[in-house]
C-alpha positions in Angstrom: -56.6 168.6 -108.0 -60.2 169.8 -107.9 -61.6 167.6 -110.6 -65.2 166.4 -110.2 -64.5 163.2 -112.2 -61.2 162.4 -110.3 -63.3 162.6 -107.1 -65.8 160.1 -108.6 -62.8 157.8 -109.4 -61.6 158.2 -105.8 -65.0 157.5 -104.5 -65.3 160.8 -102.6 -68.3 161.8 -104.8 -71.0 159.2 -105.3 -72.2 158.2 -108.8 -74.5 155.6 -110.3 -71.8 153.4 -111.7 -72.6 151.0 -114.5 -69.1 149.7 -115.0 -65.6 149.9 -113.3 -62.3 148.2 -113.7 -58.7 149.2 -113.2 -58.6 151.7 -116.1 -62.1 153.3 -116.4 -65.3 154.1 -114.7 -68.7 154.4 -116.4 -71.8 156.0 -114.7 -75.1 157.7 -115.4 -74.9 161.4 -116.2 -76.6 163.5 -113.5 -78.1 165.8 -116.2 -79.2 163.4 -118.9 -79.8 164.7 -122.4 -81.5 161.4 -123.6 -83.4 158.6 -121.9 -80.1 156.8 -121.5 -77.1 159.0 -120.9 -73.9 157.5 -119.4 -70.3 158.7 -119.2 -67.2 156.7 -119.7 -64.1 158.2 -118.1 -60.5 157.0 -117.8 -59.2 156.8 -114.2 -56.1 158.7 -115.5 -56.7 162.4 -115.5 -56.5 163.8 -119.0 -58.1 167.3 -119.3 -59.3 167.0 -122.9 -58.5 165.4 -126.2 -56.1 168.3 -126.8 -54.1 167.0 -123.8 -54.0 163.3 -124.8 -50.6 162.0 -125.6 -49.6 159.3 -128.0 -49.2 156.9 -125.1 -52.8 157.4 -124.2 -54.0 155.9 -127.5 -54.6 152.4 -126.0 -56.5 153.8 -123.0 -58.7 156.0 -125.2 -59.5 153.1 -127.5 -60.4 151.1 -124.5 -62.8 153.8 -123.4 -64.6 153.3 -126.8 -64.8 149.6 -126.2 -66.3 150.1 -122.7 -68.8 152.6 -124.3 -69.9 149.8 -126.7 -70.2 147.3 -123.7 -72.3 149.6 -121.5 -74.5 150.5 -124.5 -75.2 146.9 -125.2 -75.9 146.2 -121.5 -78.4 149.1 -121.5 -80.2 147.6 -124.5 -79.1 150.2 -127.0 -77.2 147.9 -129.4 -80.1 147.0 -131.7 -81.6 150.5 -132.4 -78.4 152.5 -132.0 -76.7 155.0 -129.8 -74.3 158.0 -130.0 -70.9 158.3 -128.5 -69.7 162.0 -128.1 -66.5 163.6 -126.9 -66.6 167.4 -126.3 -63.2 169.1 -126.5 -62.9 172.6 -125.0 -65.3 175.2 -123.8 -66.8 176.1 -127.1 -67.8 172.5 -127.7 -69.7 172.4 -124.4 -67.1 170.6 -122.3 -67.9 171.5 -118.7 -65.8 169.0 -116.8 -62.1 169.1 -117.9 -61.4 165.4 -117.5 -61.8 163.6 -120.8 -65.0 161.6 -121.1 -67.3 159.9 -123.6 -71.0 160.5 -123.5 -73.1 157.4 -124.5 -76.6 158.5 -125.5 -79.6 156.6 -126.6 -83.0 155.2 -125.8 -84.8 157.3 -128.3 -84.4 158.4 -132.0 -81.7 161.1 -131.8 -81.7 164.0 -134.1 -79.0 164.1 -136.8 -76.0 166.2 -136.2 -75.3 169.1 -138.6 -75.7 168.9 -142.3 -76.4 165.5 -143.8 -74.9 166.1 -147.2 
């Protein structure tokens, strides 16, 4: 498989890891959209949320908990942070290996309508 994130999991492509265990890897985004921009990816290849199965629920929930952990370690807990998952090309998903963006370090603009 020619998946950039699978290669990061394998260690064949370097990354600035902030967390790793037997289920996930978290690392700094190479094209940050905020002062702090990290990604959390499961080691299991799942192309997008559309490809997630019922038996992936525990893994995907765990990814959220890791996102919380790395946000806290990056000092984002007090002022806040954003967790984003893009699903499909029209959403802006570029790498088709499910991942969470953890963004913070500045006041982020609201998303969409606020009413």
